[in-house]
C-alpha positions as CSV (number, residue, x, y, z in Angstrom):
1,M,141.6,102.5,-11.0
2,F,143.2,101.2,-7.9
3,A,146.2,102.6,-6.0
4,K,149.1,100.4,-4.9
5,P,149.1,99.7,-1.1
6,I,151.6,101.3,1.3
7,T,152.9,98.9,3.9
8,I,154.3,100.3,7.2
9,G,155.9,97.9,9.7
10,E,155.7,98.0,13.5
11,D,157.4,100.7,15.7
12,V,157.9,103.0,12.7
13,W,158.2,106.8,13.2
14,I,157.3,109.1,10.3
15,G,158.3,112.7,10.6
16,G,155.8,115.5,9.8
17,G,155.3,116.4,6.2
18,A,156.8,113.2,4.9
19,I,155.4,111.9,1.6
20,I,155.2,108.1,1.1
21,C,154.6,107.1,-2.5
22,P,152.2,104.2,-3.6
23,G,153.6,100.7,-3.4
24,V,156.3,101.5,-0.9
25,T,157.1,99.2,2.1
26,I,158.8,100.5,5.2
27,G,160.3,97.9,7.5
28,D,159.9,97.5,11.3
29,R,161.6,99.9,13.7
30,T,162.5,102.4,11.0
31,V,162.5,106.2,11.3
32,I,161.6,108.4,8.3
33,G,162.9,112.0,8.7
34,A,160.5,115.0,8.5
35,G,159.8,116.2,4.9
36,S,161.2,113.1,3.3
37,V,159.8,111.8,0.0
38,V,159.9,108.0,0.2
39,T,159.9,106.6,-3.4
40,K,161.5,103.1,-2.8
41,D,161.2,100.4,-0.1
42,I,163.1,101.1,3.2
43,P,164.5,98.1,5.1
44,S,164.0,97.5,8.9
45,D,166.1,99.1,11.6
46,I,167.1,102.2,9.5
47,F,167.0,106.0,9.8
48,A,166.2,107.3,6.3
49,A,165.7,110.9,5.2
50,G,165.8,113.3,2.2
51,N,164.3,113.9,-1.2
52,P,164.4,111.3,-2.5
53,C,164.6,109.4,0.8
54,R,167.8,107.4,1.3
55,V,169.3,105.4,4.1
56,V,171.3,107.7,6.5
57,R,172.4,105.1,9.0
58,G,171.4,101.8,10.7
59,L,169.7,101.9,14.1
60,E,171.4,99.8,16.9
61,G,169.4,97.9,19.3
């Protein structure tokens, strides 16, 4: 049995206690809030948080 890969882009910050489920891709320059449960792909240049993790806002420049 093989697990699905997790793909994490460049310059990504992941807060403490965050859970990233198998098969998820996190885009470049993204911030995942502490304690978040990431169940779906998160695009680049985004701040996302929560359970389940959702986009909170975009990150400018």
